[in-house]
All heavy atoms as TSV, in Angstrom:
chain	resi	resn	atom	element	x	y	z
A	1	MET	N	N	45.221	-25.814	-14.876
A	1	MET	CA	C	44.441	-26.973	-14.462
A	1	MET	C	C	44.115	-26.617	-13.055
A	1	MET	O	O	43.000	-27.045	-12.559
A	1	MET	CB	C	45.244	-28.198	-14.608
A	1	MET	CG	C	44.588	-29.444	-14.178
A	1	MET	SD	S	43.122	-29.691	-15.332
A	1	MET	CE	C	42.349	-31.126	-14.603
A	2	GLU	N	N	45.040	-26.088	-12.175
A	2	GLU	CA	C	44.728	-25.835	-10.856
A	2	GLU	C	C	43.603	-24.806	-10.730
A	2	GLU	O	O	42.882	-24.734	-9.706
A	2	GLU	CB	C	45.973	-25.434	-10.000
A	2	GLU	CG	C	47.027	-26.402	-9.930
A	2	GLU	CD	C	48.035	-26.418	-11.124
A	2	GLU	OE1	O	48.088	-25.393	-11.841
A	2	GLU	OE2	O	48.624	-27.342	-11.332
A	3	SER	N	N	43.507	-23.861	-11.722
A	3	SER	CA	C	42.480	-22.841	-11.543
A	3	SER	C	C	41.140	-23.421	-11.698
A	3	SER	O	O	40.109	-22.766	-11.138
A	3	SER	CB	C	42.721	-21.766	-12.634
A	3	SER	OG	O	42.516	-22.327	-13.951
A	4	ILE	N	N	40.910	-24.517	-12.289
A	4	ILE	CA	C	39.684	-25.207	-12.447
A	4	ILE	C	C	39.124	-25.568	-11.041
A	4	ILE	O	O	37.919	-25.492	-10.783
A	4	ILE	CB	C	39.613	-26.338	-13.419
A	4	ILE	CG1	C	39.749	-25.824	-14.760
A	4	ILE	CG2	C	38.286	-27.193	-13.379
A	4	ILE	CD1	C	39.873	-26.877	-15.863
A	5	PHE	N	N	40.066	-25.992	-10.124
A	5	PHE	CA	C	39.638	-26.507	-8.821
A	5	PHE	C	C	39.141	-25.326	-7.980
A	5	PHE	O	O	38.510	-25.540	-6.996
A	5	PHE	CB	C	40.837	-27.122	-8.097
A	5	PHE	CG	C	41.276	-28.376	-8.810
A	5	PHE	CD1	C	42.547	-28.639	-9.155
A	5	PHE	CD2	C	40.319	-29.412	-8.934
A	5	PHE	CE1	C	42.961	-29.879	-9.766
A	5	PHE	CE2	C	40.700	-30.618	-9.611
A	5	PHE	CZ	C	42.024	-30.815	-9.923
A	6	ILE	N	N	39.498	-24.164	-8.393
A	6	ILE	CA	C	39.043	-22.875	-7.677
A	6	ILE	C	C	37.761	-22.388	-8.368
A	6	ILE	O	O	36.788	-21.912	-7.670
A	6	ILE	CB	C	40.122	-21.815	-7.636
A	6	ILE	CG1	C	41.336	-22.330	-6.767
A	6	ILE	CG2	C	39.616	-20.470	-7.078
A	6	ILE	CD1	C	42.481	-21.518	-6.810
A	7	LEU	N	N	37.725	-22.294	-9.733
A	7	LEU	CA	C	36.613	-21.655	-10.386
A	7	LEU	C	C	35.397	-22.431	-10.361
A	7	LEU	O	O	34.330	-21.809	-10.308
A	7	LEU	CB	C	37.063	-21.420	-11.861
A	7	LEU	CG	C	38.201	-20.381	-12.014
A	7	LEU	CD1	C	38.630	-20.299	-13.485
A	7	LEU	CD2	C	37.752	-19.054	-11.649
A	8	ILE	N	N	35.442	-23.753	-10.380
A	8	ILE	CA	C	34.226	-24.548	-10.379
A	8	ILE	C	C	33.399	-24.400	-9.020
A	8	ILE	O	O	32.224	-24.107	-9.113
A	8	ILE	CB	C	34.477	-25.998	-10.761
A	8	ILE	CG1	C	34.829	-26.173	-12.172
A	8	ILE	CG2	C	33.219	-26.986	-10.393
A	8	ILE	CD1	C	35.252	-27.591	-12.637
A	9	PRO	N	N	34.052	-24.527	-7.908
A	9	PRO	CA	C	33.311	-24.268	-6.643
A	9	PRO	C	C	32.789	-22.806	-6.522
A	9	PRO	O	O	31.621	-22.599	-6.037
A	9	PRO	CB	C	34.320	-24.602	-5.560
A	9	PRO	CG	C	35.336	-25.468	-6.184
A	9	PRO	CD	C	35.406	-25.092	-7.593
A	10	ILE	N	N	33.563	-21.885	-7.023
A	10	ILE	CA	C	33.142	-20.451	-6.848
A	10	ILE	C	C	31.817	-20.262	-7.862
A	10	ILE	O	O	30.923	-19.573	-7.452
A	10	ILE	CB	C	34.288	-19.553	-7.269
A	10	ILE	CG1	C	35.293	-19.509	-6.238
A	10	ILE	CG2	C	33.690	-18.035	-7.582
A	10	ILE	CD1	C	36.533	-18.667	-6.569
A	11	SER	N	N	31.866	-20.871	-9.013
A	11	SER	CA	C	30.712	-20.725	-9.893
A	11	SER	C	C	29.501	-21.389	-9.322
A	11	SER	O	O	28.403	-20.958	-9.483
A	11	SER	CB	C	31.049	-21.257	-11.332
A	11	SER	OG	O	31.310	-22.607	-11.237
A	12	ILE	N	N	29.742	-22.543	-8.668
A	12	ILE	CA	C	28.546	-23.273	-8.037
A	12	ILE	C	C	27.957	-22.417	-6.900
A	12	ILE	O	O	26.787	-22.304	-6.784
A	12	ILE	CB	C	28.954	-24.642	-7.639
A	12	ILE	CG1	C	29.255	-25.613	-8.751
A	12	ILE	CG2	C	27.860	-25.304	-6.692
A	12	ILE	CD1	C	29.839	-26.899	-8.393
A	13	ILE	N	N	28.883	-21.867	-6.037
A	13	ILE	CA	C	28.397	-21.063	-4.963
A	13	ILE	C	C	27.647	-19.791	-5.471
A	13	ILE	O	O	26.500	-19.414	-5.002
A	13	ILE	CB	C	29.551	-20.684	-4.085
A	13	ILE	CG1	C	30.072	-21.864	-3.217
A	13	ILE	CG2	C	29.221	-19.651	-3.076
A	13	ILE	CD1	C	31.331	-21.640	-2.584
A	14	LEU	N	N	28.171	-19.248	-6.525
A	14	LEU	CA	C	27.587	-18.080	-7.055
A	14	LEU	C	C	26.183	-18.396	-7.713
A	14	LEU	O	O	25.184	-17.635	-7.589
A	14	LEU	CB	C	28.501	-17.512	-8.170
A	14	LEU	CG	C	28.027	-16.094	-8.914
A	14	LEU	CD1	C	27.939	-15.049	-7.798
A	14	LEU	CD2	C	28.959	-15.754	-9.967
A	15	ALA	N	N	26.115	-19.502	-8.412
A	15	ALA	CA	C	24.790	-19.969	-8.946
A	15	ALA	C	C	23.704	-20.144	-7.793
A	15	ALA	O	O	22.639	-19.808	-7.976
A	15	ALA	CB	C	24.975	-21.280	-9.718
A	16	PHE	N	N	24.152	-20.750	-6.698
A	16	PHE	CA	C	23.199	-20.929	-5.608
A	16	PHE	C	C	22.768	-19.596	-4.979
A	16	PHE	O	O	21.681	-19.415	-4.643
A	16	PHE	CB	C	23.865	-21.831	-4.476
A	16	PHE	CG	C	23.599	-23.260	-4.863
A	16	PHE	CD1	C	24.790	-24.096	-5.059
A	16	PHE	CD2	C	22.415	-23.862	-4.957
A	16	PHE	CE1	C	24.638	-25.557	-5.322
A	16	PHE	CE2	C	22.228	-25.256	-5.183
A	16	PHE	CZ	C	23.359	-26.011	-5.430
A	17	LEU	N	N	23.801	-18.722	-4.910
A	17	LEU	CA	C	23.449	-17.327	-4.342
A	17	LEU	C	C	22.456	-16.564	-5.296
A	17	LEU	O	O	21.430	-16.009	-4.782
A	17	LEU	CB	C	24.694	-16.554	-4.181
A	17	LEU	CG	C	25.565	-16.784	-2.970
A	17	LEU	CD1	C	26.859	-16.008	-3.034
A	17	LEU	CD2	C	24.786	-16.497	-1.682
A	18	ILE	N	N	22.634	-16.629	-6.629
A	18	ILE	CA	C	21.793	-16.015	-7.437
A	18	ILE	C	C	20.406	-16.636	-7.516
A	18	ILE	O	O	19.327	-15.937	-7.355
A	18	ILE	CB	C	22.272	-16.086	-8.854
A	18	ILE	CG1	C	23.524	-15.248	-9.036
A	18	ILE	CG2	C	21.204	-15.686	-9.931
A	18	ILE	CD1	C	24.371	-15.360	-10.336
A	19	ALA	N	N	20.263	-17.898	-7.349
A	19	ALA	CA	C	19.046	-18.594	-7.263
A	19	ALA	C	C	18.277	-18.286	-6.003
A	19	ALA	O	O	16.998	-18.159	-5.972
A	19	ALA	CB	C	19.200	-20.128	-7.402
A	20	TYR	N	N	19.073	-18.186	-4.851
A	20	TYR	CA	C	18.377	-17.840	-3.623
A	20	TYR	C	C	17.867	-16.428	-3.562
A	20	TYR	O	O	16.764	-16.287	-3.147
A	20	TYR	CB	C	19.429	-18.020	-2.473
A	20	TYR	CG	C	18.908	-17.398	-1.209
A	20	TYR	CD1	C	17.957	-18.106	-0.384
A	20	TYR	CD2	C	19.320	-16.197	-0.767
A	20	TYR	CE1	C	17.470	-17.532	0.780
A	20	TYR	CE2	C	18.894	-15.601	0.555
A	20	TYR	CZ	C	17.949	-16.299	1.162
A	20	TYR	OH	O	17.445	-15.697	2.365
A	21	PHE	N	N	18.553	-15.532	-4.167
A	21	PHE	CA	C	18.047	-14.163	-4.180
A	21	PHE	C	C	16.897	-14.004	-5.142
A	21	PHE	O	O	15.998	-13.206	-4.843
A	21	PHE	CB	C	19.165	-13.160	-4.464
A	21	PHE	CG	C	20.071	-12.790	-3.241
A	21	PHE	CD1	C	21.387	-13.163	-3.300
A	21	PHE	CD2	C	19.546	-12.297	-2.124
A	21	PHE	CE1	C	22.331	-12.934	-2.258
A	21	PHE	CE2	C	20.343	-12.068	-1.017
A	21	PHE	CZ	C	21.677	-12.285	-1.047
A	22	PHE	N	N	16.910	-14.701	-6.132
A	22	PHE	CA	C	15.707	-14.723	-7.139
A	22	PHE	C	C	14.597	-15.344	-6.404
A	22	PHE	O	O	13.419	-14.747	-6.502
A	22	PHE	CB	C	16.054	-15.539	-8.354
A	22	PHE	CG	C	14.912	-15.503	-9.374
A	22	PHE	CD1	C	14.753	-14.353	-10.121
A	22	PHE	CD2	C	14.144	-16.553	-9.677
A	22	PHE	CE1	C	13.667	-14.321	-11.011
A	22	PHE	CE2	C	13.193	-16.607	-10.546
A	22	PHE	CZ	C	12.909	-15.401	-11.277
A	23	TRP	N	N	14.637	-16.397	-5.700
A	23	TRP	CA	C	13.562	-16.972	-4.893
A	23	TRP	C	C	13.076	-16.079	-3.787
A	23	TRP	O	O	11.917	-15.906	-3.618
A	23	TRP	CB	C	14.077	-18.345	-4.284
A	23	TRP	CG	C	13.071	-18.962	-3.289
A	23	TRP	CD1	C	11.942	-19.608	-3.653
A	23	TRP	CD2	C	13.097	-18.806	-1.904
A	23	TRP	NE1	N	11.254	-19.954	-2.509
A	23	TRP	CE2	C	11.904	-19.446	-1.326
A	23	TRP	CE3	C	13.993	-18.261	-0.974
A	23	TRP	CZ2	C	11.661	-19.677	-0.058
A	23	TRP	CZ3	C	13.677	-18.336	0.281
A	23	TRP	CH2	C	12.529	-19.035	0.782
A	24	TRP	N	N	14.012	-15.392	-3.075
A	24	TRP	CA	C	13.653	-14.482	-1.954
A	24	TRP	C	C	12.900	-13.301	-2.550
A	24	TRP	O	O	11.850	-12.829	-1.972
A	24	TRP	CB	C	15.002	-14.064	-1.383
A	24	TRP	CG	C	14.745	-13.055	-0.267
A	24	TRP	CD1	C	14.313	-13.152	0.984
A	24	TRP	CD2	C	14.938	-11.578	-0.451
A	24	TRP	NE1	N	14.215	-11.939	1.619
A	24	TRP	CE2	C	14.620	-10.929	0.790
A	24	TRP	CE3	C	15.266	-10.812	-1.497
A	24	TRP	CZ2	C	14.754	-9.537	0.954
A	24	TRP	CZ3	C	15.350	-9.439	-1.341
A	24	TRP	CH2	C	15.007	-8.841	-0.093
A	25	SER	N	N	13.370	-12.693	-3.685
A	25	SER	CA	C	12.583	-11.558	-4.259
A	25	SER	C	C	11.191	-11.964	-4.725
A	25	SER	O	O	10.257	-11.207	-4.601
A	25	SER	CB	C	13.374	-10.920	-5.387
A	25	SER	OG	O	13.619	-11.877	-6.485
A	26	GLY	N	N	11.060	-13.063	-5.312
A	26	GLY	CA	C	9.671	-13.641	-5.630
A	26	GLY	C	C	8.804	-13.861	-4.472
A	26	GLY	O	O	7.607	-13.501	-4.502
A	27	LYS	N	N	9.362	-14.388	-3.438
A	27	LYS	CA	C	8.545	-14.654	-2.240
A	27	LYS	C	C	8.181	-13.295	-1.556
A	27	LYS	O	O	7.090	-13.212	-0.919
A	27	LYS	CB	C	9.447	-15.519	-1.250
A	27	LYS	CG	C	8.672	-15.874	0.085
A	27	LYS	CD	C	9.532	-16.666	0.934
A	27	LYS	CE	C	8.794	-17.021	2.241
A	27	LYS	NZ	N	9.597	-17.699	3.117
A	28	ASN	N	N	8.922	-12.288	-1.609
A	28	ASN	CA	C	8.669	-10.994	-0.937
A	28	ASN	C	C	7.851	-9.998	-1.820
A	28	ASN	O	O	7.653	-8.844	-1.382
A	28	ASN	CB	C	9.959	-10.294	-0.511
A	28	ASN	CG	C	10.559	-10.995	0.693
A	28	ASN	OD1	O	9.755	-11.530	1.611
A	28	ASN	ND2	N	11.884	-11.014	0.778
A	29	GLY	N	N	7.400	-10.465	-2.974
A	29	GLY	CA	C	6.499	-9.649	-3.790
A	29	GLY	C	C	7.150	-8.712	-4.746
A	29	GLY	O	O	6.452	-7.667	-5.074
A	30	GLN	N	N	8.338	-8.872	-5.056
A	30	GLN	CA	C	9.036	-7.938	-5.949
A	30	GLN	C	C	8.473	-7.951	-7.319
A	30	GLN	O	O	8.584	-7.042	-8.077
A	30	GLN	CB	C	10.547	-8.194	-6.033
A	30	GLN	CG	C	11.221	-7.999	-4.720
A	30	GLN	CD	C	11.276	-6.503	-4.381
A	30	GLN	OE1	O	11.497	-5.700	-5.258
A	30	GLN	NE2	N	11.043	-6.208	-3.150
A	31	PHE	N	N	7.816	-9.190	-7.747
A	31	PHE	CA	C	7.353	-9.295	-9.084
A	31	PHE	C	C	5.808	-9.285	-9.208
A	31	PHE	O	O	5.191	-9.744	-10.168
A	31	PHE	CB	C	7.894	-10.531	-9.705
A	31	PHE	CG	C	9.328	-10.660	-9.773
A	31	PHE	CD1	C	10.058	-11.668	-8.982
A	31	PHE	CD2	C	10.121	-9.755	-10.494
A	31	PHE	CE1	C	11.382	-11.785	-8.965
A	31	PHE	CE2	C	11.514	-9.919	-10.468
A	31	PHE	CZ	C	12.105	-10.931	-9.725
A	32	ASP	N	N	5.162	-8.710	-8.193
A	32	ASP	CA	C	3.748	-8.743	-8.131
A	32	ASP	C	C	3.069	-7.756	-9.126
A	32	ASP	O	O	2.139	-8.141	-9.881
A	32	ASP	CB	C	3.232	-8.454	-6.697
A	32	ASP	CG	C	3.385	-9.568	-5.768
A	32	ASP	OD1	O	3.703	-10.682	-6.205
A	32	ASP	OD2	O	3.224	-9.354	-4.558
A	33	ASP	N	N	3.546	-6.601	-9.148
A	33	ASP	CA	C	2.984	-5.545	-10.038
A	33	ASP	C	C	4.076	-5.004	-10.993
A	33	ASP	O	O	4.905	-4.162	-10.634
A	33	ASP	CB	C	2.460	-4.348	-9.235
A	33	ASP	CG	C	1.756	-3.327	-10.044
A	33	ASP	OD1	O	1.498	-3.629	-11.187
A	33	ASP	OD2	O	1.614	-2.250	-9.495
A	34	LEU	N	N	4.105	-5.560	-12.178
A	34	LEU	CA	C	5.167	-5.220	-13.170
A	34	LEU	C	C	4.732	-3.944	-13.923
A	34	LEU	O	O	5.632	-3.353	-14.511
A	34	LEU	CB	C	5.443	-6.445	-14.075
A	34	LEU	CG	C	6.054	-7.656	-13.388
A	34	LEU	CD1	C	6.230	-8.788	-14.336
A	34	LEU	CD2	C	7.308	-7.295	-12.717
A	35	GLU	N	N	3.416	-3.731	-14.043
A	35	GLU	CA	C	3.047	-2.619	-14.977
A	35	GLU	C	C	2.862	-1.209	-14.173
A	35	GLU	O	O	2.798	-0.232	-14.738
A	35	GLU	CB	C	1.726	-2.921	-15.679
A	35	GLU	CG	C	1.904	-4.027	-16.708
A	35	GLU	CD	C	0.640	-4.372	-17.402
A	35	GLU	OE1	O	-0.343	-3.662	-17.282
A	35	GLU	OE2	O	0.643	-5.429	-18.140
A	36	GLY	N	N	2.568	-1.353	-12.864
A	36	GLY	CA	C	2.300	-0.126	-12.030
A	36	GLY	C	C	3.434	0.852	-12.134
A	36	GLY	O	O	3.115	2.090	-12.323
A	37	PRO	N	N	4.604	0.496	-11.769
A	37	PRO	CA	C	5.702	1.555	-11.800
A	37	PRO	C	C	5.879	2.210	-13.205
A	37	PRO	O	O	6.085	3.361	-13.353
A	37	PRO	CB	C	6.922	0.762	-11.536
A	37	PRO	CG	C	6.440	-0.377	-10.683
A	37	PRO	CD	C	5.144	-0.721	-11.257
A	38	ALA	N	N	5.621	1.425	-14.290
A	38	ALA	CA	C	5.711	2.038	-15.531
A	38	ALA	C	C	4.619	3.017	-15.874
A	38	ALA	O	O	4.955	4.097	-16.416
A	38	ALA	CB	C	5.664	0.908	-16.664
A	39	HIS	N	N	3.443	2.866	-15.357
A	39	HIS	CA	C	2.485	3.804	-15.569
A	39	HIS	C	C	2.532	5.026	-14.599
A	39	HIS	O	O	2.219	6.081	-15.002
A	39	HIS	CB	C	1.072	3.117	-15.252
A	39	HIS	CG	C	0.582	2.194	-16.312
A	39	HIS	ND1	N	0.143	2.481	-17.548
A	39	HIS	CD2	C	0.640	0.788	-16.197
A	39	HIS	CE1	C	-0.136	1.384	-18.210
A	39	HIS	NE2	N	0.203	0.322	-17.500
A	40	ARG	N	N	3.092	4.759	-13.471
A	40	ARG	CA	C	3.368	5.865	-12.531
A	40	ARG	C	C	4.369	6.897	-13.123
A	40	ARG	O	O	4.323	8.118	-12.823
A	40	ARG	CB	C	3.722	5.437	-11.160
A	40	ARG	CG	C	2.589	5.173	-10.301
A	40	ARG	CD	C	2.983	4.799	-8.901
A	40	ARG	NE	N	2.778	3.344	-8.839
A	40	ARG	CZ	C	3.585	2.381	-8.382
A	40	ARG	NH1	N	4.865	2.832	-7.961
A	40	ARG	NH2	N	3.331	1.168	-8.362
A	41	ILE	N	N	5.359	6.452	-13.904
A	41	ILE	CA	C	6.322	7.279	-14.425
A	41	ILE	C	C	5.711	8.262	-15.441
A	41	ILE	O	O	6.002	9.402	-15.631
A	41	ILE	CB	C	7.400	6.487	-15.076
A	41	ILE	CG1	C	8.307	5.777	-14.081
A	41	ILE	CG2	C	8.404	7.434	-15.970
A	41	ILE	CD1	C	9.285	4.802	-14.472
A	42	ILE	N	N	4.791	7.656	-16.275
A	42	ILE	CA	C	4.104	8.490	-17.365
A	42	ILE	C	C	3.240	9.542	-16.766
A	42	ILE	O	O	3.153	10.595	-17.181
A	42	ILE	CB	C	3.351	7.468	-18.295
A	42	ILE	CG1	C	4.357	6.580	-18.952
A	42	ILE	CG2	C	2.645	8.299	-19.248
A	42	ILE	CD1	C	3.709	5.571	-19.774
A	43	MET	N	N	2.585	9.212	-15.676
A	43	MET	CA	C	1.546	10.174	-15.139
A	43	MET	C	C	2.435	11.293	-14.429
A	43	MET	O	O	3.079	10.975	-13.470
A	43	MET	CB	C	0.644	9.428	-14.104
A	43	MET	CG	C	-0.162	8.431	-14.770
A	43	MET	SD	S	-1.067	7.399	-13.578
A	43	MET	CE	C	-2.000	8.583	-12.771
A	44	ASP	N	N	2.156	12.477	-14.859
A	44	ASP	CA	C	2.863	13.636	-14.247
A	44	ASP	C	C	1.958	14.328	-13.231
A	44	ASP	O	O	1.056	15.075	-13.572
A	44	ASP	CB	C	3.269	14.612	-15.389
A	44	ASP	CG	C	4.127	15.674	-14.892
A	44	ASP	OD1	O	4.775	15.598	-13.739
A	44	ASP	OD2	O	4.334	16.670	-15.536
A	45	ASP	N	N	2.230	14.245	-12.024
A	45	ASP	CA	C	1.354	14.796	-10.876
A	45	ASP	C	C	2.108	15.991	-10.340
A	45	ASP	O	O	1.620	16.455	-9.282
A	45	ASP	CB	C	1.021	13.738	-9.875
A	45	ASP	CG	C	0.090	12.682	-10.409
A	45	ASP	OD1	O	-0.544	12.930	-11.525
A	45	ASP	OD2	O	0.108	11.619	-9.803
A	46	ASP	N	N	3.099	16.554	-10.842
A	46	ASP	CA	C	3.857	17.575	-10.236
A	46	ASP	C	C	3.058	18.915	-10.180
A	46	ASP	O	O	3.010	19.538	-9.116
A	46	ASP	CB	C	5.169	17.902	-10.978
A	46	ASP	CG	C	6.147	16.771	-10.877
A	46	ASP	OD1	O	5.998	16.011	-9.939
A	46	ASP	OD2	O	7.021	16.684	-11.721
A	47	ASP	N	N	2.256	19.237	-11.187
A	47	ASP	CA	C	1.502	20.454	-11.237
A	47	ASP	C	C	0.389	20.324	-10.179
A	47	ASP	O	O	0.063	21.298	-9.437
A	47	ASP	CB	C	0.903	20.680	-12.623
A	47	ASP	CG	C	2.079	21.008	-13.631
A	47	ASP	OD1	O	3.115	21.420	-13.201
A	47	ASP	OD2	O	1.768	20.743	-14.734
A	48	THR	N	N	-0.334	19.266	-10.144
A	48	THR	CA	C	-1.525	19.028	-9.180
A	48	THR	C	C	-1.021	19.062	-7.810
A	48	THR	O	O	-1.618	19.581	-6.838
A	48	THR	CB	C	-2.271	17.872	-9.437
A	48	THR	OG1	O	-1.514	16.647	-9.440
A	48	THR	CG2	C	-2.961	17.944	-10.981
A	49	ALA	N	N	0.165	18.480	-7.492
A	49	ALA	CA	C	0.640	18.433	-6.128
A	49	ALA	C	C	1.041	19.798	-5.628
A	49	ALA	O	O	0.798	20.193	-4.489
A	49	ALA	CB	C	1.861	17.515	-6.034
A	50	ALA	N	N	1.601	20.594	-6.566
A	50	ALA	CA	C	2.029	21.931	-6.178
A	50	ALA	C	C	0.793	22.861	-5.826
A	50	ALA	O	O	0.764	23.680	-5.029
A	50	ALA	CB	C	2.891	22.662	-7.271
A	51	GLN	N	N	-0.258	22.719	-6.697
A	51	GLN	CA	C	-1.556	23.348	-6.479
A	51	GLN	C	C	-2.171	23.002	-5.180
A	51	GLN	O	O	-2.754	23.861	-4.514
A	51	GLN	CB	C	-2.431	23.224	-7.683
A	51	GLN	CG	C	-2.064	23.945	-8.923
A	51	GLN	CD	C	-3.048	23.704	-10.060
A	51	GLN	OE1	O	-4.019	22.954	-9.974
A	51	GLN	NE2	N	-2.669	24.283	-11.175
A	52	ASN	N	N	-2.150	21.686	-4.830
A	52	ASN	CA	C	-2.756	21.279	-3.604
A	52	ASN	C	C	-2.054	21.891	-2.351
A	52	ASN	O	O	-2.679	22.098	-1.353
A	52	ASN	CB	C	-2.783	19.780	-3.531
A	52	ASN	CG	C	-3.788	19.164	-4.511
A	52	ASN	OD1	O	-4.773	19.882	-5.014
A	52	ASN	ND2	N	-3.671	17.950	-4.857
A	53	GLU	N	N	-0.779	22.004	-2.549
A	53	GLU	CA	C	-0.058	22.584	-1.329
A	53	GLU	C	C	-0.300	24.044	-1.114
A	53	GLU	O	O	-0.418	24.541	0.037
A	53	GLU	CB	C	1.453	22.266	-1.474
A	53	GLU	CG	C	1.916	20.883	-1.321
A	53	GLU	CD	C	3.317	20.750	-1.664
A	53	GLU	OE1	O	4.081	21.615	-1.936
A	53	GLU	OE2	O	3.835	19.491	-1.651
A	54	THR	N	N	-0.440	24.803	-2.213
A	54	THR	CA	C	-0.692	26.210	-2.063
A	54	THR	C	C	-2.140	26.610	-2.097
A	54	THR	O	O	-2.467	27.703	-1.936
A	54	THR	CB	C	0.036	26.972	-3.170
A	54	THR	OG1	O	-0.426	26.550	-4.406
A	54	THR	CG2	C	1.594	26.718	-3.079
A	55	GLY	N	N	-3.012	25.698	-2.383
A	55	GLY	CA	C	-4.412	26.001	-2.664
A	55	GLY	C	C	-4.773	26.102	-4.095
A	55	GLY	O	O	-3.898	25.858	-4.950
A	56	ASN	N	N	-5.975	26.317	-4.322
A	56	ASN	CA	C	-6.390	26.379	-5.664
A	56	ASN	C	C	-5.699	27.670	-6.398
A	56	ASN	O	O	-5.598	28.644	-5.828
A	56	ASN	CB	C	-7.906	26.607	-5.735
A	56	ASN	CG	C	-8.395	26.317	-7.208
A	56	ASN	OD1	O	-7.715	26.295	-8.199
A	56	ASN	ND2	N	-9.733	26.370	-7.235
A	57	SER	N	N	-5.181	27.445	-7.584
A	57	SER	CA	C	-4.428	28.485	-8.261
A	57	SER	C	C	-5.329	29.674	-8.631
A	57	SER	O	O	-4.858	30.863	-8.739
A	57	SER	CB	C	-3.706	27.945	-9.547
A	57	SER	OG	O	-4.748	27.498	-10.493
A	58	GLU	N	N	-6.673	29.515	-8.833
A	58	GLU	CA	C	-7.543	30.576	-9.100
A	58	GLU	C	C	-7.827	31.466	-7.923
A	58	GLU	O	O	-8.147	32.670	-8.026
A	58	GLU	CB	C	-8.828	30.061	-9.674
A	58	GLU	CG	C	-8.646	29.370	-11.096
A	58	GLU	CD	C	-9.904	28.741	-11.567
A	58	GLU	OE1	O	-10.920	28.933	-10.892
A	58	GLU	OE2	O	-9.822	28.090	-12.592
A	59	ASN	N	N	-7.854	30.889	-6.657
A	59	ASN	CA	C	-8.191	31.496	-5.494
A	59	ASN	C	C	-7.085	32.235	-4.821
A	59	ASN	O	O	-7.253	33.001	-3.909
A	59	ASN	CB	C	-8.929	30.543	-4.421
A	59	ASN	CG	C	-10.214	30.156	-5.070
A	59	ASN	OD1	O	-10.775	30.734	-5.873
A	59	ASN	ND2	N	-10.603	28.956	-4.544
A	60	ARG	N	N	-5.797	32.027	-5.167
A	60	ARG	CA	C	-4.754	32.618	-4.508
A	60	ARG	C	C	-4.570	34.016	-5.026
A	60	ARG	O	O	-4.936	34.407	-6.065
A	60	ARG	CB	C	-3.399	31.793	-4.816
A	60	ARG	CG	C	-2.829	31.854	-6.214
A	60	ARG	CD	C	-1.609	31.014	-6.356
A	60	ARG	NE	N	-1.252	31.020	-7.787
A	60	ARG	CZ	C	-0.396	31.822	-8.272
A	60	ARG	NH1	N	0.261	32.830	-7.575
A	60	ARG	NH2	N	-0.055	31.766	-9.609
A	61	GLU	N	N	-3.972	34.837	-4.132
A	61	GLU	CA	C	-3.737	36.264	-4.521
A	61	GLU	C	C	-2.609	36.361	-5.352
A	61	GLU	O	O	-1.508	35.651	-5.125
A	61	GLU	CB	C	-3.569	37.027	-3.200
A	61	GLU	CG	C	-4.768	37.080	-2.263
A	61	GLU	CD	C	-4.407	37.893	-1.002
A	61	GLU	OE1	O	-3.509	38.765	-1.121
A	61	GLU	OE2	O	-5.179	37.704	-0.053
A	62	LYS	N	N	-2.612	37.243	-6.404
A	62	LYS	CA	C	-1.568	37.464	-7.305
A	62	LYS	C	C	-0.679	38.497	-6.727
A	62	LYS	O	O	-1.149	39.490	-6.199
A	62	LYS	CB	C	-2.213	37.829	-8.791
A	62	LYS	CG	C	-2.929	36.838	-9.350
A	62	LYS	CD	C	-3.443	37.295	-10.684
A	62	LYS	CE	C	-4.230	36.220	-11.257
A	62	LYS	NZ	N	-4.844	36.734	-12.483
A	63	PRO	N	N	0.628	38.343	-6.907
A	63	PRO	CA	C	1.539	39.389	-6.471
A	63	PRO	C	C	1.328	40.553	-7.402
A	63	PRO	O	O	0.898	40.477	-8.534
A	63	PRO	CB	C	2.873	38.758	-6.656
A	63	PRO	CG	C	2.664	37.268	-6.747
A	63	PRO	CD	C	1.315	37.124	-7.272
A	64	GLU	N	N	1.755	41.727	-6.889
A	64	GLU	CA	C	1.529	42.984	-7.631
A	64	GLU	C	C	2.333	42.996	-8.986
A	64	GLU	O	O	1.925	43.681	-9.932
A	64	GLU	CB	C	1.813	44.146	-6.771
A	64	GLU	CG	C	0.901	44.317	-5.636
A	64	GLU	CD	C	1.267	45.545	-4.847
A	64	GLU	OE1	O	1.940	46.431	-5.306
A	64	GLU	OE2	O	0.747	45.556	-3.558
A	65	ASN	N	N	3.484	42.371	-9.047
A	65	ASN	CA	C	4.330	42.468	-10.184
A	65	ASN	C	C	3.979	41.330	-11.185
A	65	ASN	O	O	4.646	41.290	-12.208
A	65	ASN	CB	C	5.765	42.485	-9.926
A	65	ASN	CG	C	6.173	41.280	-9.051
A	65	ASN	OD1	O	5.310	40.384	-8.649
A	65	ASN	ND2	N	7.435	41.124	-8.780
A	66	GLU	N	N	2.975	40.475	-10.885
A	66	GLU	CA	C	2.667	39.442	-11.834
A	66	GLU	C	C	1.727	39.932	-12.809
A	66	GLU	O	O	0.715	40.480	-12.521
A	66	GLU	CB	C	1.969	38.188	-11.013
A	66	GLU	CG	C	1.757	37.045	-11.922
A	66	GLU	CD	C	1.238	35.891	-11.127
A	66	GLU	OE1	O	1.491	35.765	-9.858
A	66	GLU	OE2	O	0.407	35.096	-11.701
A	67	PRO	N	N	1.994	39.661	-14.177
A	67	PRO	CA	C	1.065	40.163	-15.210
A	67	PRO	C	C	-0.183	39.369	-15.290
A	67	PRO	O	O	-0.206	38.187	-14.907
A	67	PRO	CB	C	1.906	40.065	-16.458
A	67	PRO	CG	C	2.881	39.003	-16.196
A	67	PRO	CD	C	3.230	39.047	-14.676
A	68	GLU	N	N	-1.193	39.943	-15.816
A	68	GLU	CA	C	-2.603	39.233	-16.079
A	68	GLU	C	C	-2.312	38.228	-17.168
A	68	GLU	O	O	-1.570	38.501	-18.112
A	68	GLU	CB	C	-3.595	40.164	-16.367
A	68	GLU	CG	C	-4.002	41.164	-15.240
A	68	GLU	CD	C	-4.803	40.383	-14.176
A	68	GLU	OE1	O	-5.502	39.392	-14.567
A	68	GLU	OE2	O	-4.636	40.679	-13.082
A	69	ARG	N	N	-3.101	37.136	-17.052
A	69	ARG	CA	C	-2.925	36.069	-18.166
A	69	ARG	C	C	-4.239	36.121	-18.939
A	69	ARG	O	O	-5.244	36.444	-18.734
A	69	ARG	CB	C	-2.906	34.783	-17.502
A	69	ARG	CG	C	-1.527	34.576	-16.739
A	69	ARG	CD	C	-1.492	33.200	-16.232
A	69	ARG	NE	N	-0.338	33.187	-15.384
A	69	ARG	CZ	C	0.218	32.065	-14.771
A	69	ARG	NH1	N	-0.375	30.882	-15.123
A	69	ARG	NH2	N	1.188	32.093	-13.968
């Protein structure tokens, strides 16, 4: 019975903290774009980023030990 006097205030404080952080995240735009991150994962830009850093892959010089394609 004594544990109820401790658990009820703790649960009320926890509920208010959860509600506050939910409100704060909504106010700061955490839920504005729900589909954008999902589409960014699917789009694979690793190959194009590597080519942009080194230049066009057709214009770069081939090493002597690299076979023709």
